[in-house]
C-alpha positions in Angstrom: 89.3 56.6 37.8 90.1 53.3 39.6 87.4 50.7 39.6 86.5 48.6 42.6 87.4 45.0 42.6 83.9 43.4 42.6 85.4 40.0 41.9 87.4 39.3 45.1 86.6 35.9 46.4 84.1 35.3 43.6 86.2 33.0 41.3 84.1 30.0 41.8 80.8 29.6 43.7 81.0 27.8 47.0 84.7 27.0 46.7 83.9 23.9 44.6 86.5 22.4 42.4 86.4 24.1 38.9 84.7 22.1 36.2 87.9 22.3 34.1 89.8 20.6 37.0 87.6 17.5 37.1 88.3 14.2 35.3 85.2 12.4 34.5 84.5 9.7 31.9 83.0 12.2 29.5 86.4 13.9 29.3 88.6 10.9 28.4 88.6 11.9 24.8 89.6 15.6 25.1 89.7 16.2 21.3 86.0 15.5 21.2 85.1 17.9 24.0 85.0 21.7 23.5 85.7 23.4 26.8 84.4 27.0 27.0 84.8 29.7 29.6 81.6 31.6 29.8 81.3 34.9 31.7 77.6 34.7 32.7 75.6 32.3 34.7 72.9 30.4 32.9 70.0 31.6 35.0 67.1 30.8 32.7 66.5 28.1 30.1 63.9 30.0 28.3 65.2 32.3 25.4 61.7 33.8 24.9 61.3 34.7 28.6 64.6 36.5 28.8 67.1 38.2 26.6 70.1 37.4 28.9 73.2 36.6 26.8 73.9 33.2 28.5 70.4 32.0 27.7 70.7 33.1 24.1 74.0 31.3 23.8 72.5 28.2 25.3 69.5 28.4 23.0 71.5 28.5 19.8 72.9 25.1 20.7 69.6 23.5 21.7 67.1 25.1 19.4 66.8 26.0 15.7 65.1 28.6 13.6 62.9 28.4 10.6 65.0 31.1 8.9 68.3 32.7 9.6 69.9 36.0 8.5 73.4 36.2 7.1 76.1 38.8 7.8 74.3 41.3 5.7 71.0 40.6 7.5 69.5 38.8 4.5 67.2 35.9 5.6 67.8 32.4 4.3 66.0 29.1 4.9 67.3 27.2 8.0 64.8 24.6 9.3 62.7 25.6 6.3 63.2 24.1 2.9 62.0 27.3 1.5 59.0 29.7 1.5 56.7 31.4 -1.0 54.8 34.6 -0.8 51.3 34.5 -2.3 48.0 36.4 -2.4 49.7 39.8 -3.2 51.9 39.5 -0.2 49.2 38.5 2.3 50.1 34.8 2.5 53.4 33.4 3.6 53.8 29.6 3.0 56.7 27.7 4.7 57.8 24.2 4.0 60.0 22.3 6.5 63.0 20.3 5.5 62.5 16.5 5.6 63.6 14.5 8.6 63.6 17.3 11.2 63.1 16.0 14.7 63.4 17.1 18.3 65.8 15.7 20.9 63.0 13.4 22.1 62.9 12.0 18.5 59.5 13.4 17.8 59.1 15.0 14.4 59.0 18.7 14.0 55.5 19.6 12.9 53.8 22.7 11.6 51.8 22.8 15.0 55.2 23.2 16.8 56.2 26.0 14.5 52.9 27.9 14.8 52.8 27.7 18.6 56.4 28.8 18.8 55.8 31.8 16.6 52.7 32.8 18.7 54.6 32.6 22.0 57.6 34.5 20.6 55.2 37.2 19.2 54.1 38.1 22.7 57.5 38.7 24.2 59.9 39.9 21.5 59.8 43.4 20.1 60.0 42.4 16.4 57.6 39.6 17.2 55.1 42.0 18.6 55.5 44.0 15.4 54.9 41.0 13.3 51.9 39.9 15.4 50.1 43.2 14.4 50.2 42.0 10.8 49.3 38.3 11.3 45.7 37.3 10.8 46.1 33.6 11.5 47.9 30.3 10.8 46.9 27.1 8.9 48.8 23.8 8.9 48.6 22.4 5.4 50.2 19.0 5.8 53.0 17.4 7.9 55.6 19.8 6.6 53.9 22.8 5.3 52.0 25.7 7.0 50.9 29.2 6.0 50.8 32.5 7.8 47.9 34.7 6.8 48.5 38.4 7.0 46.1 41.3 7.3 48.3 43.2 4.9 51.7 42.6 3.3 54.6 42.6 5.8 57.9 42.2 3.8 59.9 42.1 7.0 58.4 38.8 8.2 61.4 36.6 6.9 63.8 39.0 8.7 61.7 38.7 11.9 61.6 34.9 11.9 65.3 34.7 11.1 66.8 37.5 13.2 70.1 37.0 15.1 69.3 39.3 18.0 67.3 38.4 21.2 64.7 37.2 21.4 65.0 34.9 18.4 62.1 32.9 17.1 63.3 29.5 18.3 61.1 26.5 17.5 60.0 24.4 20.5 57.7 21.4 20.8 54.1 22.5 20.9 53.7 21.6 24.6 56.6 23.9 25.5 55.5 26.7 23.2 52.0 26.6 24.8 53.5 27.6 28.2 52.4 31.1 29.2 54.9 33.5 27.7 55.1 35.4 31.0 56.3 32.1 32.7 59.5 30.2 32.0 59.6 26.9 30.2 61.6 24.3 32.2 62.0 21.6 29.5 65.1 21.7 27.4 63.9 19.9 24.3 64.9 21.5 21.0 65.9 20.4 17.5 69.3 22.1 17.4 72.7 20.5 16.9 73.3 19.8 20.6 71.3 18.3 23.4 71.4 20.0 26.8 72.5 17.6 29.6 70.2 18.9 32.3 71.4 16.3 34.9 74.9 17.8 34.7 73.8 21.4 35.0 74.9 23.2 38.2 73.8 26.8 38.1 76.7 29.2 38.6 79.3 26.5 38.0 78.9 24.4 34.9 76.7 23.3 32.0 77.2 20.6 29.3 75.7 19.6 25.9 76.1 16.4 23.8 76.0 16.3 20.0 72.5 15.4 18.7 73.0 12.6 16.3 69.6 13.2 14.7 70.4 16.8 13.7 70.6 17.5 9.9 72.7 20.6 9.2 72.2 22.6 6.1 74.8 22.1 3.3 75.5 25.8 2.7 78.6 27.4 4.1 78.2 29.2 7.4 77.6 33.0 7.2 76.7 34.6 10.5 73.8 32.5 11.8 72.8 31.3 8.3 74.2 28.1 6.6 75.2 24.8 8.1 75.3 24.6 11.9 77.6 21.6 12.0 78.2 19.9 15.4 81.9 19.4 15.0 82.6 18.0 18.5 80.8 15.4 20.5 80.4 17.4 23.7 80.5 21.1 24.8 81.2 22.1 28.4 80.8 25.5 29.9 82.6 26.6 33.0 81.4 29.8 34.7 84.7 31.4 35.9 84.1 34.9 37.1 87.7 35.8 38.0 89.5 37.0 34.8 93.0 35.9 36.0 91.7 32.4 36.8 90.0 32.2 33.4 93.1 33.3 31.5 95.4 30.9 33.5 93.0 28.0 32.6 93.1 29.0 28.9 96.9 29.4 28.7 97.4 26.1 30.6 95.2 24.2 28.1 92.6 23.3 30.7 90.1 25.4 28.7 89.8 25.8 24.9 87.9 29.0 24.4 87.1 32.1 26.4 84.0 34.0 25.3 84.4 37.8 25.6 87.7 37.9 27.7 88.5 40.9 29.8 90.0 43.4 27.4 92.8 44.5 29.6 94.2 40.9 29.5 94.2 40.7 25.7 97.9 41.8 25.3 99.0 39.1 27.7 97.1 36.4 25.8 98.3 37.7 22.4 101.9 37.1 23.6 101.2 33.4 24.0 102.0 31.5 20.8 99.3 29.0 21.6 96.5 31.5 21.9 94.5 33.3 19.2 92.6 36.5 19.9 90.0 37.5 17.3 86.8 39.5 16.8 83.8 37.8 18.5 81.3 39.5 16.2 81.4 41.7 13.1 80.0 44.6 15.1 81.1 46.1 18.4 79.4 45.7 21.8 77.3 48.7 22.8 76.9 49.6 26.4 73.9 51.4 27.9 72.4 52.6 31.2 68.9 51.2 31.3 66.5 53.4 33.3 63.4 52.4 35.1 60.6 54.7 33.9 58.0 53.3 36.3 59.6 54.4 39.6 61.1 57.5 41.1 63.4 59.2 40.3 63.6 58.2 36.6 59.8 58.3 36.1 60.5 62.1 36.0 61.7 63.0 32.4 63.6 66.0 33.7 65.6 63.8 36.0 66.5 61.5 33.1 67.5 64.6 31.1 69.7 65.8 33.9 71.6 62.5 34.2 72.0 62.5 30.4 73.8 65.8 30.7 76.3 64.3 33.2 77.2 61.2 31.2 80.7 61.3 29.8 81.1 58.2 27.6 84.9 58.3 27.7 84.8 57.9 31.5 82.7 54.8 31.2 84.8 53.3 28.5 88.2 54.1 30.1 87.0 52.5 33.4 86.6 49.2 31.5 89.7 49.2 29.3 92.9 51.1 29.0 93.6 50.5 25.3 92.0 53.4 23.3 91.9 51.4 20.1 89.3 49.1 21.7 86.8 51.8 22.5 84.6 54.3 20.6 82.1 56.9 21.7 78.7 56.6 20.1 76.1 59.4 20.4 73.4 57.5 18.6 70.6 55.0 19.4 71.9 53.0 16.4 75.2 51.3 16.1 78.0 53.0 14.1 77.7 50.4 11.3 73.9 50.8 11.0 72.6 52.5 7.9 70.6 54.7 10.2 73.5 55.9 12.3 73.1 59.6 13.1 73.9 62.0 16.0 70.6 63.9 15.4 69.0 64.8 18.7 72.1 63.9 20.8 73.0 67.4 22.0 71.9 66.6 25.5 74.1 63.6 25.7 77.1 65.6 24.5 76.8 68.1 27.3 79.2 66.1 29.5 79.0 68.6 32.4 78.4 67.7 36.1 77.8 71.4 36.8 75.1 71.7 34.2 73.6 68.4 35.2 73.5 69.5 38.8 71.7 72.7 37.9 69.2 70.8 35.8 68.7 68.3 38.6 67.8 71.1 41.0 65.2 72.4 38.6 63.8 68.9 37.9 61.9 68.5 41.2 64.2 65.7 42.4 63.6 65.3 46.1 66.3 63.0 47.2 64.8 59.6 46.1 67.5 56.9 46.2 68.8 55.6 42.9 69.4 51.8 43.2 71.9 50.6 40.6 72.1 46.9 39.9 75.8 46.1 39.5 76.8 42.8 37.9 79.9 41.2 39.5 80.9 38.5 37.0 81.5 40.9 34.2 84.4 43.3 34.9 83.2 45.8 32.3 79.6 46.0 33.6 81.0 46.2 37.1 83.3 49.1 36.2 80.7 51.0 34.3 78.2 50.6 37.2 80.7 52.2 39.5 81.2 55.1 37.1 77.4 55.6 37.0 77.3 55.6 40.8 80.1 58.2 41.0 78.6 60.4 38.2 75.2 60.6 39.9 76.6 61.2 43.3 78.7 64.1 42.0 75.6 65.7 40.5 73.8 65.5 43.8 71.8 62.3 43.8 71.5 59.7 46.6 72.8 56.5 45.1 73.2 52.9 46.2 75.2 50.4 44.1 74.0 46.9 44.8 76.6 44.3 43.8 75.1 41.0 42.5 75.7 38.2 40.0 74.1 38.3 36.6 71.4 35.7 37.5 70.2 37.9 40.4 70.2 41.0 38.2 68.3 39.2 35.5 65.6 38.2 38.0 65.4 41.5 39.9 65.1 43.7 36.7 61.7 42.0 36.1 60.3 43.7 39.2 58.2 46.8 38.9 58.1 47.4 42.6 59.8 50.4 44.2 63.5 50.0 44.9 63.0 49.6 48.6 60.7 46.6 47.9 63.0 44.7 45.6 62.8 46.9 42.6 65.5 49.0 40.9 66.4 52.3 39.3 69.0 51.5 36.6 71.6 49.0 35.4 74.3 48.8 32.9 73.8 46.3 30.0 75.3 45.5 26.7 74.1 44.6 23.2 75.8 43.9 19.9 75.5 46.1 16.9 73.1 43.7 15.2 70.8 44.2 18.2 70.5 47.9 17.5 70.9 48.0 13.7 67.3 49.2 12.9 64.0 50.1 14.5 62.5 46.6 14.0 65.1 44.6 16.0 65.9 47.4 18.5 64.3 46.1 21.7 65.4 49.1 23.8 63.7 51.5 21.5 60.3 49.9 22.2 58.3 52.4 24.2 54.9 50.6 24.7 54.9 50.6 28.5 54.3 47.1 29.8 55.2 45.6 26.4 58.6 47.4 26.3 61.9 46.0 27.5 62.9 46.3 31.2 62.4 49.9 32.3 59.1 50.0 30.5 59.2 53.5 28.8 56.0 54.8 27.4 56.0 57.1 24.4 53.2 56.7 21.7 55.2 59.0 19.4 58.1 56.6 19.3 55.8 53.7 18.6 54.1 55.6 15.9 57.4 56.5 14.2 58.4 52.8 14.2 55.2 51.8 12.5 55.8 54.6 10.0 59.3 53.3 9.3 58.0 49.8 8.6 55.6 51.1 6.0 58.0 53.6 4.4 58.0 53.0 0.6 61.6 54.0 0.0 65.0 53.7 1.7 65.2 57.5 1.9 61.9 57.6 3.7 63.0 54.8 6.0 66.2 56.7 6.9 64.1 59.8 7.6 61.7 58.0 9.9 64.5 56.1 11.7 66.3 59.3 12.4 63.0 60.9 13.6 62.5 58.0 15.9 66.0 58.6 17.4 65.3 62.3 17.9 62.1 61.5 19.8 64.0 58.9 21.8 66.6 61.5 22.9 63.6 63.4 24.3 62.2 60.4 26.1 65.5 58.7 27.0 64.5 55.1 27.3 68.1 54.5 28.1 71.5 56.3 28.0 74.1 55.2 25.4 77.5 54.7 27.0 79.7 54.0 23.9 81.1 50.8 22.4 83.9 48.4 22.9 85.4 45.8 20.6 84.1 42.3 21.3 86.8 39.6 21.2 87.2 35.8 21.8 90.4 34.1 22.9 91.0 30.4 22.0 93.7 27.7 21.7 95.3 27.3 18.3 94.2 23.7 18.1 90.6 24.9 17.4 89.4 25.3 13.8 86.2 26.7 12.4 85.9 29.7 14.7 84.1 32.5 12.8 82.8 36.0 13.6 79.2 36.0 14.5 76.8 38.3 16.4 75.9 35.4 18.7 78.2 33.0 20.5 78.1 30.3 17.8 79.9 27.2 18.9 78.8 25.0 16.0 81.4 24.3 13.2 84.2 24.5 15.8 86.5 21.5 15.7 89.3 20.5 18.1 92.5 18.6 17.2 
């Protein structure tokens, strides 16, 4: 199937000169500036309000975490000097490292940490889970505070240090006190880089400067754990939506690093002796069709089931990339490297038949309601898969409209619970890393608490109950059993439809050192000669 060219004329917003073509004072010393091509617009500066990947990448530069997990998901101290568990597991005491301060040179206090945890606990799935166990907080001195629990919650360190969105980033108390349902507009963190808000142009460019007051840990980097060393003085993002333009800038040396390059251009870049192509993260990228459970037609479970029968993952993957070694089907709600990976309950998704899907649609009560697909233009993979979704549903007899837009518009519109003809939506293609879907605790898209769930807002008390059961399971065998049971129930509810996985890569100039695989876009530790 040939995909549409959503990118025509969209290389750079407004026809402005590309950021990588400008010559300002800040670029005189090129070796101290890391120039990055980023595929998505930075539409929000609040990593608690949104799970959008560009915001997450921004946040890991600006903010820091109390704890951080390594490549095996084991939590380690980050901002914390350490922690103790007391009172038979019902008290969690954290001590901050000495000398931590925010970008406005104010010290990081327990009050900042407490307010940040509370705000995060309202929006994030794992945070909501943790909040059920938390009884209260107490600041003990200038560096120490405790979290009182209603009952033991051994997963609390993993929750505070998780790598997937939304992470528990620490903000100044005044920022963390902002209503979690509204966005913070300040950009003050305590991370390795300061955001240069006066240089930010949405849809075009963003920049950061090294924070001289940052104190990195001394341990070697391991995923998001260990020392987050700011190895350059300045980081610049250019938002270049046209893949050919992005590749040309990288090859010409006008850019240093391309985050998640278009996979069909990988072989061209590999042939250039000055370019390195390597894994972006230790896990693959998992694509999914997110469904809006609050509006017709996908508020009808039988319609969701009919569409699931029509999904052919190979069609979606092949529309995005031609190299079969870069793709893999995945008939599970967990990633293929998850200890809970299973295909139990996936029979419906393995149907792969338009005829059977059409017959099921006729029996579902579907009455011609329009399906509005939000199609993201900047990302060729998301754009291609959105078109396959459109074609698939049209062939099974549905009325479909694919609305092309940039990521920023999609990220805003997906928050609407209005009908599609009043600014709402029916579905969109999105992507997460394997670390985002490794277990029931971190898996945002397996939340089914209605208004507290991720966009699409599925409601299934049984799914929520099975997650709680998994948390309290006494053995690994019981956890596995409960996680698989949760998946089987999810395949009945269909919060979203899995579309398979693609290898996630980065491409960068050979004069960069310190690039390492990470489930997030980690730009610390990268030096340039």
